[in-house]
C-alpha positions in Angstrom: 8.9 -11.4 -1.2 5.6 -13.2 -1.3 3.8 -16.6 -1.1 4.9 -18.9 -3.9 2.0 -19.9 -6.1 -0.5 -17.5 -4.5 -0.9 -14.9 -7.3 -1.5 -17.5 -10.0 -4.4 -18.9 -8.0 -5.8 -15.4 -7.5 -5.5 -14.5 -11.2 -9.2 -14.9 -11.9 -9.9 -12.1 -9.4 -7.0 -9.9 -10.3 -8.4 -6.9 -12.2 -6.6 -4.3 -14.1 -7.6 -0.8 -13.0 -6.6 2.8 -12.9 -5.9 5.1 -10.0 -8.8 7.1 -11.2 -10.9 4.6 -9.4 -9.4 5.8 -6.1 -9.9 9.6 -6.4 -10.1 11.2 -3.0 -9.0 8.1 -1.1 -6.0 7.5 1.2 -3.7 4.6 0.4 -1.1 2.9 2.5 2.2 2.4 0.7 4.7 -0.4 1.4 7.6 2.1 1.4 10.5 -0.3 1.0 9.0 -1.8 -2.1 9.4 1.6 -3.7 12.7 2.4 -2.0 14.4 -0.8 -3.3 13.5 0.3 -6.9 14.4 4.0 -6.2 18.0 3.2 -5.1 18.8 1.4 -8.4 19.7 4.8 -10.1 22.2 5.7 -7.4 23.3 2.3 -6.1 27.0 3.0 -6.6 26.9 6.1 -4.5 25.0 4.4 -1.7 27.3 1.4 -1.6 30.4 3.6 -1.5 28.8 5.9 1.2 28.7 8.9 -1.0 26.0 11.5 -0.3 23.0 11.3 -2.6 19.3 12.0 -2.7 18.8 10.8 -6.3 16.3 8.2 -5.0 13.9 11.0 -4.2 13.3 11.5 -7.9 11.5 8.1 -8.1 9.3 9.0 -5.1 8.6 12.4 -6.4 7.4 11.0 -9.7 5.1 8.6 -8.0 3.8 11.3 -5.6 3.0 13.6 -8.5 1.0 10.8 -10.0 -1.0 10.3 -6.8 -1.6 14.0 -6.5 -3.0 14.1 -10.0 -5.6 11.6 -8.9 -6.2 13.4 -5.6 -4.9 10.4 -3.6 -3.4 10.8 -0.2 -0.3 8.6 0.5 0.4 7.1 3.9 3.9 5.6 3.9 4.7 2.6 6.1 8.4 1.8 6.7 9.9 -1.4 8.0 11.2 -1.2 11.6 13.6 -3.6 13.3 14.5 -7.1 11.9 12.4 -10.0 13.1 14.6 -12.0 15.5 13.7 -15.3 13.8 15.1 -13.8 10.5 18.5 -13.0 12.0 20.2 -15.9 10.1 18.6 -14.7 6.8 19.9 -11.2 7.3 23.4 -12.4 7.9 23.3 -14.4 4.7 22.0 -11.3 2.8 24.8 -9.2 4.3 27.4 -11.7 3.2 26.0 -11.7 -0.4 26.0 -7.9 -0.5 29.7 -7.9 0.7 30.6 -10.3 -2.1 28.8 -8.1 -4.8 30.4 -5.0 -3.4 33.9 -6.5 -3.9 33.0 -7.6 -7.4 31.7 -4.1 -8.1 34.8 -2.4 -6.9 37.0 -4.9 -8.9 35.0 -4.2 -12.1 35.2 -0.5 -11.4 39.0 -0.6 -11.1 39.2 -2.7 -14.3 37.2 0.0 -16.1 34.1 -2.2 -16.7 31.5 0.4 -15.6 28.5 -1.7 -16.8 29.5 -4.7 -14.8 30.4 -2.5 -11.8 27.0 -0.8 -11.7 25.2 -4.1 -12.0 27.0 -5.4 -9.0 26.6 -2.2 -7.1 22.8 -2.7 -7.5 23.0 -6.2 -6.1 25.2 -4.9 -3.2 22.9 -2.0 -2.4 21.0 -2.2 0.9 18.3 0.0 2.3 20.0 1.0 5.5 18.5 2.7 8.6 20.5 5.8 7.5 18.8 5.8 4.1 15.4 5.3 5.7 16.1 8.2 8.0 17.0 10.4 5.1 13.7 9.4 3.4 11.8 10.2 6.5 13.3 13.7 6.5 12.0 14.2 3.0 8.5 13.1 4.2 8.7 15.6 7.0 9.8 18.4 4.7 7.0 17.7 2.3 4.4 17.1 5.0 3.7 13.5 3.9 2.2 11.1 6.4 4.3 8.1 7.4 4.8 5.6 10.2 7.6 3.2 11.1 6.3 -0.3 11.9 7.7 -2.2 15.0 9.1 -4.8 12.7 8.2 -5.6 9.0 5.6 -3.3 7.4 3.1 -6.0 6.4 1.0 -6.2 9.6 1.1 -2.5 10.1 -0.2 -1.9 6.6 -3.1 -4.2 7.1 -3.8 -2.8 10.5 -4.1 0.8 9.1 -6.6 -0.6 6.6 -8.5 -2.5 9.3 -9.0 0.5 11.5 -10.1 2.7 8.5 -7.0 4.9 8.3 -6.5 3.9 4.7 -8.8 2.6 1.9 -6.3 0.3 0.2 -2.7 -0.8 0.2 -0.1 -0.4 -2.5 2.6 -3.1 -2.4 4.4 -5.7 -4.5 4.2 -8.2 -1.7 1.5 -10.8 -1.8 2.2 -11.6 1.9 -0.2 -8.8 2.7 -3.1 -11.0 1.4 -2.2 -13.6 4.0 -2.1 -11.0 6.7 -5.7 -10.0 5.8 -5.4 -7.1 3.4 -8.9 -6.3 1.9 -7.8 -4.3 -1.2 -4.3 -4.8 -2.6 -3.1 -2.6 -5.5 0.0 -4.1 -7.0 2.2 -3.7 -10.1 1.5 0.0 -10.3 3.1 1.6 -13.4 3.9 5.2 -14.3 0.5 5.6 -16.1 -1.4 4.9 -12.9 -2.5 1.5 -14.0 -2.3 -1.4 -11.5 -3.6 -4.9 -10.7 -6.3 -4.8 -8.0 -7.0 -7.9 -5.8 -10.0 -7.7 -3.5 -10.4 -10.1 -0.6 -14.2 -10.2 -1.0 -13.7 -11.9 -4.4 -11.6 -14.8 -3.1 -14.7 -16.9 -3.2 -14.5 -16.8 -7.0 -11.2 -18.6 -7.0 -11.3 -22.3 -7.8 -7.6 -23.1 -7.6 -5.8 -25.1 -5.0 
C-alpha cells in the first residue's frame, strides 16, 4: 500500500542509514508488512490449513538484528477491516480463491514451482495466523498491540505520545497520517531508508 508518487517526491530527503543510529531506542513495527513477507516460505501450508510456524523464522531473524543494536520492538497489528473497504476485501478474497484453485491444479499436475507461486498469491494473513503470532510475542515477552482497525494511525499515535522513537514500515501512508520518522526498506544488514518529516521543507516536487 502507499500513496502513488509520494516517495519519488520525497527522494531528496530519503537518507540511507543503519540501525546503529537507533541504539537504545524503541521502534514501532508495522507487523503485517513483516508477516506478509514471512508467510512466503510456508504459503502452501497456510493455504491448505496445515499447522506451521515457519513464519516465525523470519521474525526471529529480524528480532535478533534489533537486539544486536539494543533496539526494543513494539509490534502493532491490524485489527478489524474498515467498513468502507468491505468491497475491496471481497475482491481480494475472490482473487485468493482463484489462485488457490490454480495452485491445487498445478500441484496435482506435478508442477510444484507453479503451484507454490500460486500458493503465495492465495495466502492470506488470517485472524488465526495473527493470533498464533501474538502467542509467540507473549512467549518471548515482546510488546505488541492490536489496532482497532488498520495499524497506520495506531503506529503514528504511539510515536506522537512518545511510546516509540520511530516507525518501521513499508507503507508510505504513515507519512500522510503524520509519522515523524519513518524507517523503510530495512534489509538483513540493518540498513534502511529514513524519512524525517522535519525535512519535508527541503522537497521541491509537486
